[in-house]
C-alpha positions in Angstrom: 0.0 0.0 0.0 1.4 3.4 -1.0 0.3 6.7 0.4 1.5 10.2 0.9 1.1 12.4 3.9 1.0 16.2 3.7 1.1 17.8 7.1 0.2 21.5 7.0 -0.4 24.0 9.8 -4.2 23.7 9.6 -4.8 20.3 8.0 -3.3 16.9 7.3 -3.9 15.3 3.9 -3.6 11.5 3.6 -3.4 10.6 -0.1 -4.0 7.0 -0.9 -2.0 6.0 -4.0 -3.9 2.9 -4.9 -6.5 2.2 -7.5 -8.5 -0.1 -5.3 -9.7 0.7 -1.8 -10.6 -2.9 -0.8 -10.0 -5.9 1.3 -6.4 -6.3 -0.1 -5.2 -3.2 1.8 -7.9 -2.7 4.4 -5.9 -4.1 7.4 -2.8 -2.1 6.6 -4.8 1.0 5.9 -6.7 0.8 9.2 -3.5 0.4 11.1 -1.9 3.4 9.4 -5.0 5.6 9.9 -5.2 4.7 13.6 -1.5 5.6 14.1 -1.7 8.8 12.0 -5.0 10.1 13.5 -3.7 9.7 17.0 -1.0 12.2 16.4 -3.0 14.6 14.2 -5.1 17.3 15.9 -5.9 19.5 12.9 -8.4 18.9 10.0 -7.9 15.4 8.6 -8.5 15.0 4.9 -8.4 11.8 2.9 -7.5 12.3 -0.8 -9.0 9.5 -3.0 -7.9 10.9 -6.4 -6.2 7.7 -7.4 -9.0 5.4 -6.2 -11.3 4.1 -8.9 -12.9 1.1 -7.0 -14.0 0.5 -3.4 -15.6 -2.4 -1.6 -17.2 -2.8 1.8 -13.8 -3.3 3.5 -12.7 0.1 2.0 -15.9 1.7 3.3 -15.1 0.2 6.7 -11.7 1.9 6.7 -13.3 5.3 5.9 -15.9 4.8 8.6 -13.1 4.0 11.1 -11.4 7.3 10.2 -14.6 9.2 10.4 -15.4 7.8 13.9 -11.9 8.7 15.1 -12.3 12.2 13.9 -15.8 12.6 15.4 -14.5 11.4 18.7 -12.0 14.3 18.6 -14.7 16.7 17.7 -13.6 17.0 14.1 -15.2 16.2 10.7 -13.5 13.8 8.3 -13.3 15.3 4.8 -13.0 13.2 1.6 -11.6 15.0 -1.5 -11.2 14.0 -5.2 -13.7 11.2 -4.9 -14.2 9.2 -8.1 -17.8 9.0 -9.3 -18.0 5.3 -8.9 -16.7 5.5 -5.3 -19.1 8.4 -4.6 -22.0 6.4 -6.0 -21.1 3.5 -3.7 -21.0 5.9 -0.7 -24.4 7.2 -1.7 -25.9 3.7 -2.2 -24.7 2.8 1.3 -26.3 6.1 2.5 -22.9 7.2 3.9 -23.0 10.5 2.0 -24.7 11.9 5.2 -21.7 10.7 7.3 -18.8 11.9 5.1 -18.1 15.5 4.1 -17.3 15.0 0.4 -15.6 17.9 -1.5 
């Protein structure tokens, strides 16, 4: 699993560099998100520009990240979401949970 982290003063952007957000990388991604989000106290953003497919395991990773941010009193932001991935999020009715920009 490849990713990039851009820590700025007011936000941290986690850019997943994978075409598929699925069960193949879910365990590693969850571990990385837990580690990263524990040390980040500013706006956490997940950039999904490279992701073209997502499955339920991928949604589970995003939900974990959202819950961790909510527990800190923050809102998780998803950016550059591919239409197919956004459609899946809407089908799962998670568009009310995530802030998609």
